[in-house]
Backbone as CSV, one residue per row, in Angstrom:
resi,resn,N_x,N_y,N_z,CA_x,CA_y,CA_z,C_x,C_y,C_z
1,MET,0.830,-1.183,0.000,0.000,0.000,0.000,0.873,1.243,0.000
2,PRO,0.407,2.313,-0.581,1.142,3.570,-0.518,1.248,4.046,0.925
3,TYR,2.147,4.948,1.170,2.382,5.424,2.518,1.478,6.600,2.850
4,TYR,0.224,6.305,3.153,-0.706,7.323,3.613,-1.875,6.634,4.278
5,ASP,-2.677,7.402,4.985,-3.798,6.847,5.733,-4.906,6.408,4.794
6,ASN,-5.467,5.240,5.049,-6.570,4.747,4.241,-7.861,5.490,4.535
7,GLU,-7.908,6.248,5.626,-9.129,6.957,5.991,-9.609,7.886,4.885
8,GLN,-8.707,8.457,4.128,-9.118,9.389,3.096,-9.849,8.716,1.951
9,PHE,-9.880,7.379,1.921,-10.568,6.672,0.857,-11.965,6.218,1.258
10,GLU,-12.316,6.399,2.516,-13.643,5.984,2.940,-14.662,6.964,2.387
11,GLN,-15.506,6.481,1.521,-16.514,7.321,0.903,-17.835,7.117,1.628
12,PRO,-18.481,8.182,2.100,-19.770,8.005,2.757,-20.814,7.502,1.762
13,ILE,-21.651,6.625,2.225,-22.719,6.102,1.386,-23.958,6.941,1.660
14,GLU,-24.331,7.762,0.697,-25.460,8.664,0.870,-26.780,7.951,0.639
15,ASN,-26.787,6.978,-0.233,-27.998,6.256,-0.565,-27.909,4.883,0.077
16,GLU,-28.650,4.657,1.139,-28.527,3.412,1.873,-29.358,2.284,1.261
17,THR,-29.833,2.462,0.036,-30.633,1.429,-0.603,-29.800,0.588,-1.559
18,TYR,-28.484,0.564,-1.359,-27.626,-0.271,-2.184,-28.019,-1.734,-2.028
19,LYS,-27.980,-2.479,-3.112,-28.133,-3.925,-3.055,-26.772,-4.582,-2.915
20,PHE,-25.716,-3.789,-2.977,-24.374,-4.348,-3.008,-23.453,-3.528,-2.138
21,SER,-22.302,-4.081,-1.898,-21.235,-3.349,-1.235,-19.984,-3.552,-2.053
22,ARG,-19.424,-2.456,-2.567,-18.210,-2.569,-3.366,-17.039,-3.052,-2.532
23,PHE,-17.140,-2.907,-1.209,-16.017,-3.248,-0.356,-16.046,-4.696,0.118
24,ASN,-17.130,-5.428,-0.152,-17.160,-6.844,0.206,-16.414,-7.627,-0.863
25,ALA,-15.300,-8.150,-0.483,-14.477,-8.873,-1.446,-15.065,-10.252,-1.721
26,MET,-14.932,-10.706,-2.968,-15.368,-12.051,-3.315,-14.371,-13.070,-2.772
27,ASN,-13.135,-12.704,-2.709,-12.108,-13.547,-2.113,-10.966,-12.637,-1.682
28,SER,-9.955,-13.208,-1.087,-8.863,-12.376,-0.602,-8.052,-11.809,-1.766
29,ILE,-7.205,-10.861,-1.441,-6.360,-10.220,-2.453,-5.463,-11.266,-3.098
30,ASP,-5.332,-11.169,-4.412,-4.497,-12.114,-5.152,-3.045,-12.020,-4.705
31,ASN,-2.324,-13.113,-4.868,-0.906,-13.121,-4.600,-0.230,-12.161,-5.579
32,ARG,0.399,-11.124,-5.054,0.979,-10.091,-5.913,2.067,-10.624,-6.836
33,ALA,2.861,-11.531,-6.364,3.972,-12.038,-7.172,3.477,-12.747,-8.436
34,ASN,2.313,-13.347,-8.367,1.779,-14.096,-9.495,0.696,-13.340,-10.253
35,ASN,0.553,-12.081,-9.990,-0.539,-11.311,-10.573,0.001,-10.378,-11.660
36,LYS,-0.293,-10.682,-12.910,0.185,-9.838,-14.013,-0.507,-8.477,-14.044
37,ASN,-1.580,-8.321,-13.279,-2.303,-7.056,-13.220,-1.933,-6.235,-11.985
38,TYR,-0.808,-6.548,-11.373,-0.303,-5.814,-10.219,0.924,-5.034,-10.656
39,ASP,1.045,-3.802,-10.155,2.201,-2.981,-10.479,2.564,-2.135,-9.269
40,LYS,3.835,-1.994,-9.011,4.315,-1.154,-7.914,5.459,-0.301,-8.429
41,TYR,5.429,0.965,-8.100,6.480,1.883,-8.513,6.541,3.040,-7.527
42,SER,7.548,3.883,-7.659,7.732,5.035,-6.778,7.619,6.318,-7.576
43,ILE,7.090,7.339,-6.925,7.067,8.680,-7.506,7.546,9.669,-6.450
44,VAL,8.005,10.811,-6.902,8.418,11.876,-6.000,7.317,12.928,-5.994
45,VAL,6.754,13.182,-4.818,5.670,14.149,-4.668,6.235,15.488,-4.203
46,ASN,7.005,15.471,-3.129,7.642,16.664,-2.557,6.690,17.828,-2.346
47,LYS,5.574,17.540,-1.700,4.645,18.629,-1.337,3.700,18.167,-0.241
48,VAL,3.027,19.133,0.345,2.004,18.850,1.338,0.733,18.502,0.573
49,TRP,0.146,17.356,0.922,-1.052,16.898,0.223,-2.300,17.409,0.928
50,THR,-3.463,17.090,0.399,-4.733,17.611,0.909,-5.018,17.210,2.346
51,ASN,-4.368,16.163,2.843,-4.574,15.746,4.233,-3.657,16.502,5.197
52,GLY,-2.870,17.447,4.679,-2.003,18.250,5.520,-0.640,17.639,5.777
53,LYS,-0.378,16.453,5.262,0.905,15.791,5.467,1.837,16.049,4.284
54,TYR,3.137,16.107,4.616,4.145,16.267,3.576,4.549,14.893,3.063
55,TYR,4.660,14.759,1.735,5.092,13.513,1.114,6.286,13.790,0.221
56,GLY,7.321,13.009,0.388,8.502,13.077,-0.470,8.362,12.022,-1.547
57,LYS,9.099,10.938,-1.382,9.007,9.808,-2.308,7.955,8.841,-1.754
58,VAL,7.028,8.424,-2.613,5.988,7.495,-2.190,5.988,6.268,-3.098
59,HIS,5.562,5.170,-2.549,5.447,3.917,-3.298,3.967,3.687,-3.583
60,ILE,3.654,3.445,-4.827,2.264,3.249,-5.235,2.096,1.828,-5.744
61,GLU,1.076,1.162,-5.218,0.707,-0.171,-5.676,-0.605,-0.069,-6.431
62,ASN,-0.660,-0.636,-7.614,-1.878,-0.652,-8.427,-2.319,-2.089,-8.646
63,TYR,-3.614,-2.319,-8.470,-4.206,-3.622,-8.747,-5.136,-3.464,-9.941
64,GLY,-4.726,-3.980,-11.082,-5.553,-3.928,-12.280,-6.612,-5.007,-12.260
65,SER,-7.614,-4.846,-13.116,-8.748,-5.771,-13.106,-8.720,-6.813,-14.207
66,GLY,-7.829,-6.726,-15.135,-7.750,-7.751,-16.164,-8.624,-7.459,-17.367
67,GLN,-9.024,-8.541,-18.042,-9.729,-8.428,-19.309,-11.229,-8.576,-19.135
68,GLN,-11.934,-8.401,-20.242,-13.378,-8.536,-20.252,-13.778,-9.892,-19.674
69,GLY,-14.755,-9.843,-18.780,-15.233,-11.059,-18.130,-14.625,-11.295,-16.763
70,ASP,-13.473,-10.664,-16.471,-12.868,-10.773,-15.148,-13.659,-9.930,-14.155
71,ARG,-13.454,-10.176,-12.884,-14.107,-9.388,-11.834,-13.353,-8.070,-11.642
72,ILE,-14.097,-7.003,-11.430,-13.503,-5.692,-11.176,-12.843,-5.713,-9.807
73,LYS,-11.609,-5.219,-9.752,-10.875,-5.093,-8.497,-10.712,-3.620,-8.167
74,ASN,-10.713,-3.312,-6.890,-10.393,-1.963,-6.457,-8.902,-1.757,-6.686
75,ALA,-8.538,-0.686,-7.380,-7.142,-0.427,-7.745,-6.260,-0.155,-6.532
76,VAL,-6.847,0.303,-5.430,-6.066,0.629,-4.236,-5.902,-0.593,-3.342
77,THR,-6.991,-1.325,-3.108,-6.961,-2.429,-2.144,-6.736,-3.793,-2.776
78,GLY,-7.052,-3.941,-4.069,-6.933,-5.229,-4.728,-8.107,-6.154,-4.471
79,GLU,-9.102,-5.675,-3.737,-10.264,-6.511,-3.439,-11.145,-6.663,-4.666
80,ARG,-11.553,-7.907,-4.921,-12.454,-8.178,-6.043,-13.877,-7.841,-5.635
81,THR,-14.613,-7.312,-6.591,-16.033,-7.073,-6.379,-16.804,-8.151,-7.121
82,ARG,-18.109,-8.103,-7.048,-18.924,-9.058,-7.798,-19.234,-8.542,-9.190
83,PHE,-18.704,-7.388,-9.546,-18.986,-6.749,-10.821,-17.964,-7.152,-11.880
84,THR,-18.377,-7.063,-13.147,-17.607,-7.626,-14.244,-17.014,-6.566,-15.166
85,VAL,-15.744,-6.762,-15.531,-15.071,-5.911,-16.518,-15.773,-6.108,-17.859
86,GLY,-16.008,-5.017,-18.556,-16.619,-5.086,-19.878,-18.129,-5.035,-19.868
87,SER,-18.725,-4.903,-18.696,-20.186,-4.821,-18.595,-20.584,-3.402,-18.179
88,SER,-21.868,-3.162,-18.107,-22.347,-1.850,-17.659,-21.999,-1.602,-16.194
89,ASP,-21.566,-2.654,-15.480,-21.126,-2.497,-14.089,-19.979,-1.502,-13.965
90,GLU,-19.199,-1.366,-15.027,-18.051,-0.458,-14.997,-18.467,0.978,-14.663
91,ASP,-19.708,1.348,-14.991,-20.166,2.713,-14.737,-20.274,3.023,-13.248
92,LEU,-20.212,2.012,-12.409,-20.236,2.230,-10.962,-18.885,2.705,-10.441
93,PHE,-17.867,2.608,-11.261,-16.502,2.895,-10.842,-15.870,3.959,-11.729
94,PHE,-14.827,4.600,-11.215,-14.031,5.533,-11.998,-12.922,4.701,-12.643
95,LYS,-12.931,4.621,-13.968,-12.030,3.735,-14.705,-10.872,4.530,-15.302
96,VAL,-9.662,4.001,-15.130,-8.454,4.632,-15.646,-7.632,3.571,-16.365
97,SER,-7.127,3.919,-17.529,-6.203,3.042,-18.239,-4.811,3.634,-18.078
98,GLN,-3.960,2.931,-17.358,-2.612,3.434,-17.088,-1.643,2.842,-18.112
99,ALA,-1.164,3.689,-18.984,-0.257,3.258,-20.049,1.081,3.984,-19.930
100,THR,1.634,3.964,-18.723,2.868,4.703,-18.452,4.125,3.915,-18.769
101,GLY,4.014,2.598,-18.868,5.187,1.769,-19.129,6.046,1.523,-17.906
102,HIS,5.506,1.778,-16.698,6.270,1.491,-15.477,6.723,0.038,-15.489
103,ASN,7.921,-0.197,-15.016,8.479,-1.542,-14.873,8.479,-2.322,-16.192
104,GLY,8.604,-1.620,-17.307,8.673,-2.283,-18.600,7.348,-2.834,-19.101
105,ARG,6.260,-2.425,-18.469,4.933,-2.904,-18.864,4.608,-2.357,-20.245
106,ASN,4.244,-3.256,-21.169,3.910,-2.814,-22.528,2.421,-2.957,-22.836
107,VAL,1.646,-3.334,-21.829,0.191,-3.433,-21.956,-0.416,-2.519,-20.902
108,PRO,-1.382,-1.683,-21.276,-1.997,-0.789,-20.280,-2.627,-1.572,-19.131
109,LEU,-2.590,-0.990,-17.964,-3.198,-1.565,-16.773,-4.527,-0.848,-16.556
110,VAL,-5.626,-1.597,-16.535,-6.957,-1.002,-16.347,-7.261,-0.993,-14.859
111,LEU,-7.498,0.221,-14.342,-7.708,0.424,-12.911,-9.119,0.934,-12.643
112,PHE,-9.745,0.430,-11.587,-11.083,0.870,-11.189,-11.037,1.433,-9.776
113,TYR,-11.562,2.638,-9.639,-11.606,3.334,-8.351,-13.059,3.587,-7.963
114,ASP,-13.296,3.778,-6.678,-14.642,4.072,-6.194,-15.092,5.457,-6.601
115,SER,-14.144,6.337,-6.852,-14.473,7.713,-7.220,-13.238,8.379,-7.823
116,PRO,-13.432,9.508,-8.500,-12.266,10.262,-8.994,-11.366,10.730,-7.848
117,GLU,-11.964,11.040,-6.711,-11.182,11.496,-5.562,-10.272,10.393,-5.035
118,GLN,-10.739,9.148,-5.084,-9.886,8.044,-4.664,-8.682,7.932,-5.605
119,TYR,-8.912,8.115,-6.894,-7.814,8.109,-7.866,-6.836,9.252,-7.569
120,GLU,-7.368,10.453,-7.329,-6.499,11.606,-7.052,-5.614,11.344,-5.839
121,ASN,-6.186,10.809,-4.778,-5.413,10.547,-3.561,-4.419,9.411,-3.742
122,HIS,-4.761,8.443,-4.554,-3.868,7.305,-4.773,-2.641,7.697,-5.595
123,HIS,-2.833,8.612,-6.543,-1.732,9.000,-7.439,-1.197,10.407,-7.185
124,PHE,-1.680,11.046,-6.109,-1.211,12.383,-5.754,-1.312,13.327,-6.945
125,THR,-2.492,13.405,-7.516,-2.730,14.244,-8.678,-4.090,14.911,-8.539
126,ALA,-4.374,15.861,-9.401,-5.673,16.545,-9.385,-6.312,16.404,-10.761
127,LEU,-7.603,16.139,-10.755,-8.369,16.026,-11.991,-9.212,17.271,-12.191
128,ASP,-9.592,17.508,-13.418,-10.448,18.635,-13.759,-11.831,18.454,-13.130
129,ASP,-12.393,19.534,-12.583,-13.705,19.464,-11.942,-14.800,19.035,-12.914
130,LYS,-14.698,19.426,-14.170,-15.709,19.033,-15.160,-15.702,17.523,-15.380
131,LEU,-14.519,16.927,-15.375,-14.413,15.477,-15.510,-15.088,14.787,-14.327
132,LYS,-14.849,15.303,-13.118,-15.455,14.710,-11.928,-16.977,14.877,-11.936
133,GLU,-17.467,16.026,-12.372,-18.915,16.247,-12.458,-19.546,15.294,-13.462
134,SER,-18.894,15.118,-14.595,-19.384,14.206,-15.624,-19.450,12.776,-15.085
135,TRP,-18.411,12.350,-14.380,-18.412,11.006,-13.808,-19.512,10.858,-12.767
136,ASN,-19.703,11.867,-11.935,-20.744,11.791,-10.903,-22.123,11.607,-11.518
137,LEU,-22.399,12.257,-12.647,-23.683,12.080,-13.323,-23.815,10.652,-13.853
138,LYS,-22.767,10.163,-14.496,-22.779,8.799,-15.024,-22.936,7.783,-13.890
139,HIS,-22.256,8.017,-12.805,-22.316,7.131,-11.641,-23.712,7.118,-11.031
140,ALA,-24.323,8.288,-10.925,-25.684,8.371,-10.362,-26.674,7.573,-11.204
141,LEU,-26.540,7.638,-12.518,-27.415,6.856,-13.394,-27.176,5.356,-13.207
142,ALA,-25.926,4.969,-13.072,-25.608,3.556,-12.874,-26.138,3.049,-11.537
143,LEU,-26.121,3.900,-10.512,-26.611,3.489,-9.197,-28.103,3.175,-9.218
144,LYS,-28.849,3.861,-10.072,-30.291,3.615,-10.147,-30.578,2.157,-10.477
145,LYS,-29.711,1.530,-11.224,-29.864,0.133,-11.607,-29.768,-0.792,-10.388
146,TYR,-29.048,-0.330,-9.352,-28.780,-1.178,-8.190,-29.520,-0.751,-6.928
147,THR,-30.477,0.152,-7.031,-31.212,0.574,-5.850,-32.424,-0.322,-5.664
148,VAL,-32.809,-0.456,-4.423,-33.969,-1.286,-4.085,-35.226,-0.461,-4.338
149,SER,-36.126,-1.008,-5.105,-37.388,-0.277,-5.339,-38.316,-0.480,-4.158
150,GLU,-38.988,0.597,-3.821,-39.870,0.555,-2.641,-41.271,0.167,-3.020
């Protein structure tokens, strides 16, 4: 895990009518050594982040979700969800294709986050507000599919 508190990733659930929990893992985290969708690298931040802490060099671990038909994994925790890559389930997550070539990787790593803010905190970066607003609208529509009808 990167060197920061996991508390900043806890997202409040505003709609308590979820039929699912993204945080309930289907099984434990995959063995990293044998996981082709796992990547770890270091970056230099050298600034005070939004939590008020100063970060110099940080280590970032990414858990990719694999190909179509695989289960979506949280990019930060590596926990598998019950949702499927390549389906409309993807709209429940903030999806990023990382094609940086870290560690000689020549295939992009597909990452799924609970929100754009989780991505920003994981990679110590800032996204455009319009992008986040657009995702929030798409996410809200996707959530309607999973709400319990009264």
